[in-house]
C-alpha positions in Angstrom: 1.0 81.3 0.6 0.6 82.0 4.3 0.7 78.8 5.7 3.8 78.0 3.7 5.5 81.1 5.1 4.7 80.1 8.4 6.4 76.9 8.0 9.6 78.3 6.6 9.9 80.5 9.8 10.0 77.0 11.8 13.4 75.9 12.4 15.2 72.7 13.2 13.5 69.5 13.9 10.0 71.4 14.2 10.3 72.3 10.5 11.2 68.8 9.1 8.4 67.3 11.3 5.7 69.8 9.9 7.1 69.4 6.3 6.9 65.4 6.8 3.3 65.9 8.1 2.4 67.7 4.9 3.8 65.4 2.7 1.7 62.6 4.5 -1.4 64.1 3.6 -0.9 63.5 -0.3 -3.0 60.3 -1.6 -1.3 57.0 -1.8 -2.3 54.0 -3.6 -1.8 50.5 -2.2 -2.5 47.1 -4.0 -0.8 43.6 -4.2 -0.6 41.1 -7.0 -1.5 37.4 -6.3 0.1 35.8 -3.8 0.2 32.7 -5.2 0.9 29.1 -3.4 3.9 30.3 -1.6 3.1 33.4 0.4 0.2 33.5 3.0 0.7 37.2 4.2 2.3 40.2 2.7 2.6 43.6 3.9 1.3 46.3 1.3 3.3 49.2 -0.1 2.7 52.4 -2.2 2.2 51.9 -5.7 1.7 55.2 -6.8 2.4 58.9 -5.4 1.1 62.3 -6.3 3.6 64.6 -7.4 6.7 64.7 -5.5 5.4 63.4 -2.4 7.7 60.4 -1.2 5.0 59.6 1.8 5.5 57.4 4.7 5.1 53.7 4.7 3.8 53.7 8.1 1.0 56.4 7.3 -1.9 55.7 5.5 -3.1 59.5 4.2 -6.7 60.2 4.6 -8.3 59.8 1.3 -5.9 56.8 0.0 -7.4 54.3 -2.4 -6.7 50.3 -1.4 -7.1 48.1 -4.1 -7.8 44.5 -2.9 -7.3 41.9 -5.6 -9.2 38.4 -5.9 -8.0 35.9 -3.9 -7.0 38.2 -0.9 -8.4 39.6 2.5 -7.0 42.9 3.4 -6.5 43.9 6.9 -5.8 47.6 8.1 -3.6 47.6 11.1 -3.4 50.6 13.3 -0.7 50.6 16.0 -0.6 46.7 15.9 -4.0 46.4 16.4 -6.6 45.3 13.6 -9.2 48.2 12.9 -10.7 46.9 9.5 -11.1 43.8 7.5 -12.0 43.4 3.5 -12.7 40.1 2.1 -14.6 41.2 -1.2 -12.3 42.1 -4.3 -12.3 45.9 -5.4 -11.2 49.5 -4.8 -11.3 51.0 -1.1 -10.9 54.6 0.1 -9.7 55.1 3.3 -11.6 58.2 4.9 -10.7 58.1 8.6 -6.9 58.9 8.8 -5.5 58.7 12.3 -2.5 60.8 11.6 -2.3 63.7 13.8 -2.7 67.4 12.6 0.2 69.6 11.5 0.4 71.5 15.1 0.1 68.4 17.2 2.3 68.8 20.4 2.9 65.1 20.8 4.5 64.8 17.4 6.7 67.9 18.4 7.7 66.3 21.7 8.8 62.9 19.8 11.6 65.1 18.1 9.3 65.1 14.5 8.6 61.1 14.4 5.3 60.0 13.9 3.7 58.1 16.5 1.4 56.5 14.4 1.8 53.3 12.5 -0.8 52.1 10.1 -0.3 49.2 7.8 -2.0 47.3 5.1 -1.6 43.8 4.9 -2.9 41.3 2.3 -3.9 37.9 3.3 -4.0 34.8 0.9 -7.3 33.0 0.7 -6.7 30.8 -2.0 -6.5 27.1 -1.3 -3.0 26.1 -0.6 -2.3 23.1 -2.6 0.0 20.0 -2.7 1.1 19.6 0.6 2.9 16.4 0.6 2.4 13.9 3.3 3.3 10.4 4.3 3.1 8.1 7.2 6.9 7.4 8.4 6.1 3.8 9.6 2.9 1.5 9.1 0.1 2.4 11.0 -2.7 0.0 12.3 -6.0 -0.1 10.1 -9.1 -2.2 11.1 -10.0 -3.6 7.5 -13.4 -5.0 7.1 -12.1 -7.8 5.3 -8.3 -8.7 6.5 -9.1 -7.4 10.0 -6.5 -5.7 11.8 -3.6 -4.9 9.6 -1.0 -2.4 9.1 -0.5 0.0 6.0 1.3 2.9 4.8 -0.2 5.9 3.0 1.0 8.8 1.2 -0.5 11.5 -0.4 -1.4 15.5 -0.5 -3.8 17.7 1.3 -4.6 21.4 0.8 -5.5 24.0 3.4 -6.9 27.7 3.2 -7.1 30.6 5.5 -11.0 30.8 6.7 -10.4 33.6 9.5 -7.6 36.0 8.5 -8.1 37.8 11.9 -7.5 34.6 13.7 -4.7 33.6 11.8 -3.1 37.2 11.4 -3.5 37.6 15.5 -2.5 34.1 16.5 0.3 32.9 13.8 1.8 36.1 11.9 1.5 39.2 13.8 3.1 42.5 12.2 5.4 41.0 10.0 7.9 43.3 8.2 7.4 42.0 4.8 6.0 38.5 4.2 4.9 35.3 5.9 5.1 32.2 4.0 3.6 28.8 3.6 6.9 26.9 4.3 7.1 29.2 7.5 3.8 27.8 8.7 3.9 24.3 7.5 7.4 23.4 6.9 8.5 20.6 4.7 8.2 17.0 4.6 11.6 16.4 5.6 11.6 19.2 8.3 7.8 19.6 9.1 6.5 22.2 11.5 3.8 21.8 13.9 0.7 22.0 11.8 2.2 19.2 9.7 3.1 17.0 12.4 -0.7 17.6 13.7 -1.7 16.5 10.4 0.3 13.4 10.5 -0.7 12.5 13.9 -4.5 13.0 13.3 -4.1 10.2 10.0 -4.4 7.5 12.9 -7.8 8.8 14.0 -8.8 9.1 10.8 -8.3 5.7 9.7 -9.9 4.5 12.6 -12.9 6.0 11.6 -12.7 4.7 8.0 -12.0 1.2 9.1 -14.5 -1.3 11.1 -17.1 -4.0 9.9 -19.1 -4.0 6.9 -21.2 -1.9 5.7 -19.6 1.4 6.9 -16.1 -0.1 6.9 -13.8 1.0 3.8 -11.3 -1.9 2.7 -7.6 -0.3 2.7 -7.4 -1.0 -1.2 -10.2 1.3 -1.9 -8.9 4.4 0.4 -7.5 6.0 -2.8 -11.1 5.9 -4.5 -12.9 7.4 -1.1 -11.4 10.9 -1.0 -14.7 12.4 -0.1 -15.1 10.3 3.3 -11.2 10.5 4.3 -11.5 14.2 3.7 -14.7 14.3 6.0 -13.1 12.3 8.6 -9.9 14.3 8.5 -11.9 17.7 8.8 -13.7 16.2 11.9 -10.2 15.7 13.5 -8.5 19.1 12.5 -11.2 21.4 11.5 -12.7 22.6 14.7 -9.5 22.9 16.5 -7.4 24.5 13.5 -10.3 27.0 12.9 -10.3 28.2 16.6 -6.8 28.4 17.0 -5.2 29.1 13.5 -8.2 30.4 11.5 -7.6 27.6 8.7 -9.2 24.5 7.6 -8.5 21.4 5.7 -9.6 21.7 2.2 -8.8 18.6 0.4 -7.1 15.2 1.0 -5.8 13.1 -1.9 -4.4 9.6 -1.0 -1.9 8.6 -3.8 -1.0 5.2 -2.7 -1.6 2.6 0.1 0.7 -0.3 0.8 0.3 -2.8 3.7 3.7 -4.0 5.4 5.2 -7.3 4.8 3.5 -9.3 7.1 0.1 -7.9 6.5 0.6 -8.5 2.9 1.5 -12.2 3.3 -1.7 -12.7 5.7 -3.9 -11.0 2.9 -2.7 -13.2 0.1 -3.6 -16.3 2.4 -6.9 -15.1 2.9 -7.4 -14.0 -0.6 -6.2 -17.8 -1.5 -8.7 -19.2 0.9 -11.5 -17.3 -0.6 -10.8 -18.4 -4.0 -10.5 -22.0 -3.2 -13.5 -21.9 -1.2 -15.6 -20.2 -4.0 -14.2 -22.0 -7.1 -13.6 -25.9 -6.7 -11.9 -25.8 -10.2 -9.0 -23.8 -8.6 -8.8 -26.0 -5.6 -8.6 -28.9 -8.0 -5.6 -27.3 -10.0 -4.1 -26.3 -6.7 -3.8 -29.7 -5.4 -2.8 -31.2 -8.6 0.1 -28.8 -8.8 0.9 -29.5 -5.3 1.2 -33.2 -5.8 3.3 -32.6 -9.0 5.7 -30.3 -7.1 5.8 -33.0 -4.0 6.4 -35.8 -6.6 9.3 -34.0 -8.1 10.8 -33.1 -4.7 10.6 -36.6 -3.6 12.4 -37.8 -6.7 15.3 -35.3 -6.1 15.3 -36.3 -2.4 19.1 -36.7 -1.5 18.2 -39.7 0.5 16.8 -41.7 -2.4 13.6 -41.6 -4.2 12.2 -44.4 -2.0 12.7 -42.6 1.0 11.2 -39.4 -0.4 7.8 -41.4 -1.7 7.6 -43.3 1.6 7.5 -39.7 3.2 4.6 -38.7 0.5 2.7 -41.7 1.6 3.1 -41.1 5.1 1.6 -37.5 4.5 -1.1 -39.0 2.4 -1.9 -41.2 5.2 -2.7 -38.6 7.9 -5.5 -37.4 5.9 -4.4 -36.1 2.3 -5.7 -38.9 0.6 -9.4 -37.7 0.6 -8.5 -34.0 0.1 -6.5 -35.2 -2.8 -9.0 -37.1 -4.2 -11.8 -34.3 -3.9 -9.5 -31.8 -5.2 -8.9 -33.9 -8.4 -12.7 -34.7 -8.8 -13.5 -31.0 -8.6 -10.9 -30.2 -11.2 -12.1 -33.0 -13.3 -15.8 -31.9 -12.9 -15.4 -28.2 -13.2 -15.3 -26.7 -16.7 -12.3 -24.8 -17.8 -13.3 -21.1 -18.0 -11.7 -18.8 -20.7 -8.6 -17.0 -19.1 -8.6 -19.9 -16.2 -5.7 -21.0 -14.3 -4.1 -22.7 -17.2 -5.4 -20.1 -19.9 -7.0 -21.0 -23.2 -10.4 -20.8 -24.6 -13.3 -22.2 -22.8 -13.6 -26.1 -23.1 -16.1 -28.7 -22.4 -15.9 -30.2 -19.1 -13.5 -32.9 -18.2 -14.7 -36.4 -18.7 -14.9 -38.6 -15.6 -12.0 -40.9 -15.2 -12.3 -44.5 -15.7 -12.8 -46.7 -12.9 -9.6 -47.4 -11.0 -8.0 -51.0 -11.6 -7.9 -53.6 -8.7 -4.1 -53.2 -8.1 -2.2 -55.0 -5.5 -2.5 -55.4 -1.5 0.4 -54.1 0.5 1.5 -56.0 3.7 0.1 -53.1 5.7 -3.4 -54.1 4.5 -3.8 -51.1 1.8 -5.8 -52.7 -1.1 -6.2 -51.1 -4.5 -2.5 -49.9 -4.9 -1.9 -49.2 -8.8 1.5 -47.6 -8.4 4.9 -49.0 -7.8 4.6 -47.5 -4.2 1.8 -48.1 -1.3 -0.1 -45.0 -1.0 -0.7 -45.9 2.6 3.0 -46.5 4.0 4.9 -45.8 1.0 6.6 -49.5 0.7 7.6 -50.6 -2.5 5.3 -53.4 -4.6 6.6 -57.0 -4.1 8.5 -58.4 -6.6 6.5 -61.4 -8.3 7.4 -64.9 -6.7 9.5 -66.9 -9.1 8.8 -70.6 -10.3 12.1 -71.9 -8.8 12.8 -75.7 -9.0 12.0 -78.2 -6.7 14.6 -80.6 -4.8 14.6 -84.2 -4.2 13.6 -83.6 -0.6 10.5 -81.9 -1.6 11.7 -78.5 -1.1 9.9 -76.3 -3.7 10.1 -72.6 -5.1 14.2 -72.9 -4.8 15.5 -69.9 -7.1 19.2 -70.4 -6.1 21.8 -73.2 -7.0 21.2 -75.0 -3.9 18.2 -76.1 -1.9 16.9 -73.8 0.9 15.9 -76.7 3.1 18.6 -79.5 2.4 21.8 -77.8 1.0 21.5 -80.3 -2.3 22.8 -78.6 -5.3 20.2 -77.6 -8.3 20.3 -80.7 -10.6 21.3 -80.1 -14.0 18.9 -79.7 -16.8 18.4 -82.7 -18.7 20.0 -82.2 -22.4 17.3 -81.5 -25.4 19.3 -84.2 -27.4 20.9 -87.5 -27.6 24.5 -86.2 -27.1 25.6 -89.1 -29.5 23.1 -89.6 -32.3 21.3 -86.2 -31.8 17.8 -87.6 -31.3 15.4 -85.1 -30.2 11.8 -86.0 -28.7 8.6 -84.6 -30.4 7.2 -83.5 -27.2 10.6 -82.2 -25.9 10.8 -84.9 -22.9 14.3 -86.7 -23.3 13.8 -90.4 -21.7 16.6 -91.8 -19.7 17.8 -93.7 -22.4 18.0 -92.7 -26.2 15.4 -94.8 -28.2 17.7 -94.8 -31.4 21.0 -95.5 -30.2 20.3 -96.8 -26.3 22.9 -94.1 -24.8 22.2 -93.4 -21.3 20.8 -89.8 -21.0 22.8 -88.2 -18.0 
């Protein structure tokens, strides 16, 4: 009671200051719900007050209780300096108050304002997941199978606070309320520096993933190699991020890897060559299909089918004949597998083709031609020579109405019967005079 009387005799700001200091001696209770995936640091606040005490949010009374939930670090900050750190969940009692005594002279000089600032901060130690990333442009990759290609990749990564003191001192500071993930990382559309650093280090990580066999990883299997990618990414970032910011990369998940157009075209060519080299049947099918398409194109040639086939023949003369024959033989000898190039169930091997006929010989010297055009030069097959007629001058093989040597007209054919009596010889050879009526046969 005497103490209360003494206080009532103090006037003005002195009384207000002492009254406020007494209120600060009541016990407070600090706690925090889960910070979730959006908040990294949040300032603690009184959750319960004793009696009518309003307390002071900047002073932690001696004996106050601080409840630290799972998934949080707790930092006690006195006048801007971290004085204690708690990493395990549970209830803790603050047993060393730094608030001045009731009769402290310094408080009187400050017009009743407390010179101490004591705060409780809760730091999120959960894994901050679903941080999207994507390369804005294709990046080089030394694929063990396709050599130097360019790829785009996108996915997600996660990080967590490993050292709350470093993170608080270097990144956050004494925030008034809270510090969010968005403030630290930004967004894919508007990235902050840590997210940009992550993207910059993807190229270095890809260099470690690529290279020759057996250590190199094919670009198409990168999504299934999350462990290796995470390890390489951690090698690039963890030391720097942990020392400067107190955070580490926890996981990296690749959603898709896509080569650019030029790389895709080259990959398809390499795969096609590998297929034909390992499967003779596929090579024969491709050759046969190519010939069919070439013949169709030659037939549709605007300058005439003959010109088209002549060009096709010239292509064969350069060396395509042997390759074509080899491809067709491979196609004939290789069995058609189930679900093969032309589909259907498994069939017996194709029988060997019958021997090629002798054919005709072209003027260029190519023998054995069986089609209408020479397989070497493309010239059409010559028409069979007509029997023609023989002139009185001795010229044979005349096919026109006049002799090609002397110009005499073709003699009229002898009549098959006598124009007067109708006599017809049995052998078909009409004599110059009819043996029945003696009429001269003209």
